[in-house]
KEKE-218212 format. One line per field, with one value per atom (N, C-alpha, C, O): x, y, z; atom name; chain. Coordinates in pm, 1 decimal, always signed. Layout:
N
px	c(X, ...);
py	c(Y, ...);
pz	c(Z, ...);
site	c(CA, ...);
unit	c(A, ...);
//
This chain:
68
px	c(+10638.5, +10656.9, +10771.9, +10878.8, +10750.3, +10859.6, +10972.1, +10953.7, +11086.2, +11205.2, +11182.5, +11227.3, +11114.6, +11091.6, +11010.1, +11036.7, +10911.5, +10830.7, +10912.5, +10895.1, +11001.6, +11089.1, +11184.0, +11209.9, +11235.5, +11324.7, +11250.8, +11305.1, +11127.5, +11047.8, +11018.9, +11029.3, +10983.1, +10957.6, +11083.4, +11076.3, +11196.9, +11322.7, +11355.7, +11401.2, +11333.1, +11361.2, +11271.5, +11318.3, +11144.4, +11051.7, +11091.7, +11089.7, +11127.4, +11169.0, +11297.4, +11309.1, +11393.0, +11517.6, +11496.6, +11558.0, +11410.8, +11380.4, +11310.0, +11338.3, +11218.0, +11149.4, +11245.9, +11233.1, +11341.9, +11440.9, +11529.6, +11569.4, +11559.6, +11644.0, +11572.9, +11637.4, +11442.3, +11367.7, +11330.1, +11285.0, +11348.0, +11312.8, +11402.2, +11355.8, +11527.0, +11620.7, +11579.6, +11571.3, +11553.4, +11514.7, +11385.6, +11369.5, +11293.8, +11168.3, +11192.2, +11135.4, +11275.8, +11300.7, +11408.2, +11422.4, +11483.8, +11598.4, +11560.8, +11643.9, +11440.2, +11404.6, +11389.5, +11425.5, +11338.1, +11311.2, +11436.0, +11433.2, +11545.3, +11661.5, +11724.6, +11783.0, +11714.2, +11775.8, +11673.9, +11706.5, +11551.1, +11444.5, +11472.9, +11444.1, +11528.4, +11558.0, +11658.7, +11643.7, +11760.5, +11861.0, +11801.7, +11828.2, +11722.3, +11659.3, +11565.5, +11562.5, +11489.1, +11395.6, +11468.8, +11424.7, +11580.6, +11657.6, +11723.9, +11723.0, +11781.2, +11851.2, +11757.2, +11791.6, +11639.2, +11546.0, +11444.1, +11367.7, +11442.2, +11346.8, +11203.5, +11112.1, +11182.8, +11048.7, +10973.8, +11033.7, +10842.3, +10760.0, +10744.3, +10779.7, +10691.5, +10673.4, +10575.7, +10596.9, +10470.0, +10372.3, +10431.2, +10406.3, +10508.7, +10572.7, +10674.9, +10686.5, +10749.0, +10845.7, +10774.8, +10825.2, +10659.8, +10581.2, +10532.5, +10531.2, +10492.3, +10450.9, +10567.5, +10549.5, +10685.5, +10804.3, +10827.3, +10870.8, +10798.9, +10820.3, +10713.7, +10736.1, +10597.8, +10491.6, +10500.0, +10430.0, +10583.2, +10589.5, +10626.5, +10561.0, +10727.7, +10758.6, +10644.3, +10618.9, +10575.8, +10463.5, +10348.8, +10287.4, +10319.5, +10211.0, +10243.8, +10154.7, +10368.1, +10407.7, +10388.4, +10342.0, +10423.8, +10405.6, +10257.4, +10216.0, +10177.6, +10035.1, +9960.3, +9856.0, +10010.9, +9942.4, +9948.9, +9864.9, +10045.9, +10056.8, +9971.4, +9948.9, +9923.8, +9849.2, +9720.1, +9693.2, +9638.5, +9515.4, +9540.5, +9454.1, +9656.2, +9685.8, +9748.0, +9770.0, +9776.7, +9839.0, +9733.7, +9617.7, +9772.9, +9677.3, +9624.5, +9697.8, +9499.4, +9441.5, +9515.8, +9513.5, +9580.6, +9647.8, +9769.6, +9819.7, +9818.0, +9930.1, +9885.4, +9968.4, +9755.5, +9705.1, +9727.0, +9721.9, +9751.5, +9774.2, +9659.2, +9660.7);
py	c(+10380.5, +10338.1, +10416.2, +10428.1, +10469.2, +10538.4, +10442.0, +10320.3, +10498.8, +10419.8, +10335.0, +10220.5, +10389.4, +10315.1, +10188.5, +10085.0, +10195.8, +10077.7, +9972.7, +9853.0, +10016.9, +9922.5, +9854.4, +9734.5, +9931.6, +9872.7, +9772.8, +9667.8, +9805.4, +9713.7, +9585.3, +9475.5, +9599.3, +9481.8, +9396.2, +9273.7, +9458.9, +9385.1, +9314.3, +9200.0, +9381.4, +9320.4, +9199.2, +9096.1, +9211.1, +9099.1, +8980.8, +8866.3, +9007.8, +8900.9, +8833.4, +8711.0, +8912.0, +8853.8, +8770.7, +8665.2, +8817.7, +8739.1, +8610.0, +8504.1, +8618.4, +8497.8, +8396.5, +8276.7, +8443.3, +8351.8, +8291.8, +8175.6, +8370.5, +8323.9, +8218.8, +8127.1, +8230.7, +8137.7, +8009.1, +7913.4, +8005.9, +7886.1, +7768.2, +7654.2, +7793.2, +7685.7, +7605.3, +7482.8, +7668.6, +7590.6, +7511.7, +7404.2, +7564.5, +7493.3, +7369.7, +7263.7, +7382.4, +7270.3, +7175.5, +7065.3, +7214.9, +7135.2, +7018.4, +6930.7, +7015.1, +6908.3, +6773.1, +6670.7, +6770.7, +6643.3, +6559.6, +6439.2, +6616.6, +6532.6, +6465.6, +6358.0, +6525.7, +6468.6, +6403.0, +6365.2, +6389.6, +6337.2, +6194.6, +6160.3, +6112.0, +5972.7, +5969.0, +5890.5, +6054.0, +6057.1, +6110.5, +6056.5, +6215.4, +6273.0, +6170.9, +6154.3, +6102.7, +6001.4, +5889.9, +5845.6, +5845.6, +5738.3, +5785.9, +5713.8, +5905.6, +5955.5, +5982.1, +5955.4, +6034.5, +6070.2, +5961.5, +5973.0, +5856.4, +5748.1, +5789.7, +5747.6, +5871.1, +5920.1, +5819.5, +5745.6, +5817.7, +5736.5, +5810.1, +5927.5, +5741.2, +5804.2, +5921.0, +6023.7, +5906.0, +6014.2, +6137.7, +6250.2, +6116.5, +6228.0, +6295.8, +6418.4, +6217.1, +6275.0, +6355.1, +6458.9, +6308.7, +6384.7, +6515.4, +6617.0, +6514.7, +6639.5, +6737.2, +6858.6, +6683.4, +6768.3, +6848.2, +6963.2, +6789.1, +6860.3, +6965.5, +7056.9, +6955.0, +7052.9, +7172.4, +7271.4, +7165.9, +7275.0, +7410.7, +7509.4, +7421.6, +7554.3, +7612.4, +7732.7, +7528.2, +7575.1, +7620.0, +7723.5, +7543.6, +7580.2, +7707.4, +7787.9, +7726.2, +7848.2, +7970.0, +8074.5, +7956.6, +8067.3, +8094.5, +8210.3, +7990.1, +8007.0, +8060.2, +8123.7, +8036.1, +8086.0, +8238.0, +8299.4, +8298.6, +8444.7, +8510.6, +8631.4, +8435.8, +8493.4, +8563.6, +8671.9, +8509.2, +8580.3, +8713.6, +8801.2, +8729.8, +8854.8, +8960.6, +9073.2, +8927.5, +9024.8, +9123.1, +9085.9, +9246.9, +9347.0, +9310.0, +9251.5, +9343.0, +9306.5, +9365.3, +9306.1, +9478.7, +9538.6, +9457.2, +9478.0, +9365.5, +9282.1, +9144.1, +9060.9, +9120.2, +8989.6, +8975.3, +9072.4, +8851.8, +8829.4, +8755.8, +8727.9);
pz	c(+10022.2, +10159.8, +10222.4, +10162.5, +10342.1, +10411.0, +10449.0, +10453.5, +10475.4, +10507.3, +10632.9, +10639.0, +10731.1, +10856.2, +10831.3, +10892.3, +10742.4, +10712.7, +10638.8, +10661.6, +10550.2, +10480.6, +10578.0, +10567.4, +10672.7, +10773.0, +10861.4, +10895.6, +10898.3, +10978.6, +10901.4, +10956.2, +10775.5, +10692.1, +10678.8, +10689.2, +10656.1, +10645.2, +10776.1, +10775.1, +10888.7, +11018.8, +11043.4, +11091.7, +11010.7, +11030.9, +10942.6, +10987.7, +10818.9, +10728.6, +10776.2, +10770.0, +10823.3, +10871.9, +10998.3, +11014.5, +11086.6, +11207.3, +11167.8, +11223.8, +11071.2, +11024.1, +10965.2, +10990.0, +10887.8, +10831.7, +10940.5, +10932.0, +11041.1, +11150.1, +11235.6, +11286.4, +11251.9, +11335.7, +11262.4, +11325.1, +11131.5, +11056.2, +11093.0, +11095.4, +11121.2, +11155.8, +11277.2, +11268.2, +11390.6, +11509.0, +11490.4, +11548.3, +11410.0, +11387.9, +11302.3, +11328.9, +11200.1, +11108.6, +11159.9, +11106.9, +11260.8, +11304.8, +11396.2, +11419.8, +11447.0, +11541.3, +11472.8, +11530.9, +11353.0, +11285.5, +11256.4, +11281.5, +11205.0, +11175.7, +11298.0, +11285.4, +11412.9, +11533.5, +11625.9, +11738.4, +11578.3, +11663.8, +11710.3, +11825.0, +11623.6, +11661.6, +11777.3, +11870.9, +11769.7, +11877.4, +12007.5, +12114.9, +11997.8, +12117.6, +12180.1, +12302.0, +12095.8, +12144.4, +12219.1, +12325.2, +12162.7, +12226.7, +12355.7, +12455.5, +12355.1, +12473.9, +12590.4, +12705.5, +12561.4, +12668.0, +12698.1, +12794.0, +12617.5, +12639.5, +12611.8, +12682.6, +12510.7, +12478.8, +12393.1, +12314.9, +12408.8, +12319.7, +12186.8, +12175.7, +12086.7, +11955.5, +11962.9, +11898.6, +12040.2, +12054.6, +12120.8, +12077.4, +12225.4, +12294.7, +12205.2, +12205.7, +12128.6, +12035.1, +11926.7, +11883.8, +11882.5, +11785.1, +11842.8, +11773.4, +11968.8, +12034.3, +12045.4, +12035.6, +12065.6, +12076.9, +11948.8, +11954.7, +11835.0, +11708.1, +11682.3, +11602.9, +11747.5, +11724.8, +11819.4, +11798.4, +11922.2, +12019.9, +11959.7, +11993.2, +11872.9, +11817.0, +11734.8, +11740.1, +11659.4, +11577.9, +11666.7, +11641.2, +11770.3, +11861.1, +11938.7, +11965.5, +11974.4, +12045.0, +11955.5, +12001.2, +11828.6, +11734.8, +11712.6, +11708.2, +11698.7, +11673.8, +11794.6, +11779.3, +11913.0, +12032.1, +12041.0, +12106.8, +11976.6, +11979.1, +11871.0, +11877.0, +11773.8, +11662.1, +11704.1, +11652.2, +11794.4, +11831.4, +11901.3, +11899.8, +11961.6, +12031.9, +11941.7, +11986.2, +11816.4, +11728.0, +11678.0, +11659.9, +11655.9, +11608.0, +11469.2, +11389.4, +11439.4, +11309.9, +11190.0, +11082.1, +11205.9, +11090.6, +11046.4, +10935.9, +11129.8, +11092.1, +11044.4, +11007.9, +11044.5, +10999.2, +10848.8, +10773.2, +10808.6, +10665.7, +10604.3, +10484.4);
site	c(N, CA, C, O, N, CA, C, O, N, CA, C, O, N, CA, C, O, N, CA, C, O, N, CA, C, O, N, CA, C, O, N, CA, C, O, N, CA, C, O, N, CA, C, O, N, CA, C, O, N, CA, C, O, N, CA, C, O, N, CA, C, O, N, CA, C, O, N, CA, C, O, N, CA, C, O, N, CA, C, O, N, CA, C, O, N, CA, C, O, N, CA, C, O, N, CA, C, O, N, CA, C, O, N, CA, C, O, N, CA, C, O, N, CA, C, O, N, CA, C, O, N, CA, C, O, N, CA, C, O, N, CA, C, O, N, CA, C, O, N, CA, C, O, N, CA, C, O, N, CA, C, O, N, CA, C, O, N, CA, C, O, N, CA, C, O, N, CA, C, O, N, CA, C, O, N, CA, C, O, N, CA, C, O, N, CA, C, O, N, CA, C, O, N, CA, C, O, N, CA, C, O, N, CA, C, O, N, CA, C, O, N, CA, C, O, N, CA, C, O, N, CA, C, O, N, CA, C, O, N, CA, C, O, N, CA, C, O, N, CA, C, O, N, CA, C, O, N, CA, C, O, N, CA, C, O, N, CA, C, O, N, CA, C, O, N, CA, C, O, N, CA, C, O, N, CA, C, O, N, CA, C, O, N, CA, C, O, N, CA, C, O, N, CA, C, O, N, CA, C, O, N, CA, C, O);
unit	c(A, A, A, A, A, A, A, A, A, A, A, A, A, A, A, A, A, A, A, A, A, A, A, A, A, A, A, A, A, A, A, A, A, A, A, A, A, A, A, A, A, A, A, A, A, A, A, A, A, A, A, A, A, A, A, A, A, A, A, A, A, A, A, A, A, A, A, A, A, A, A, A, A, A, A, A, A, A, A, A, A, A, A, A, A, A, A, A, A, A, A, A, A, A, A, A, A, A, A, A, A, A, A, A, A, A, A, A, A, A, A, A, A, A, A, A, A, A, A, A, A, A, A, A, A, A, A, A, A, A, A, A, A, A, A, A, A, A, A, A, A, A, A, A, A, A, A, A, A, A, A, A, A, A, A, A, A, A, A, A, A, A, A, A, A, A, A, A, A, A, A, A, A, A, A, A, A, A, A, A, A, A, A, A, A, A, A, A, A, A, A, A, A, A, A, A, A, A, A, A, A, A, A, A, A, A, A, A, A, A, A, A, A, A, A, A, A, A, A, A, A, A, A, A, A, A, A, A, A, A, A, A, A, A, A, A, A, A, A, A, A, A, A, A, A, A, A, A, A, A, A, A, A, A, A, A, A, A, A, A, A, A, A, A, A, A, A, A, A, A, A, A);
//
């Protein structure tokens, strides 16, 4: 593998590790957010799925060579 491909792979992995925190961080504070904003349980559940749905919405537009 050329150096550029290794750098790209490293960059993608580092960005993936960096984005894991915001996706996983909603659940521990969900009770406080729910109480502060007056959300119902269903709405609070939807709030936790937004980051995953945002990531998945970009998947159909990605080039096939990057599909896993």
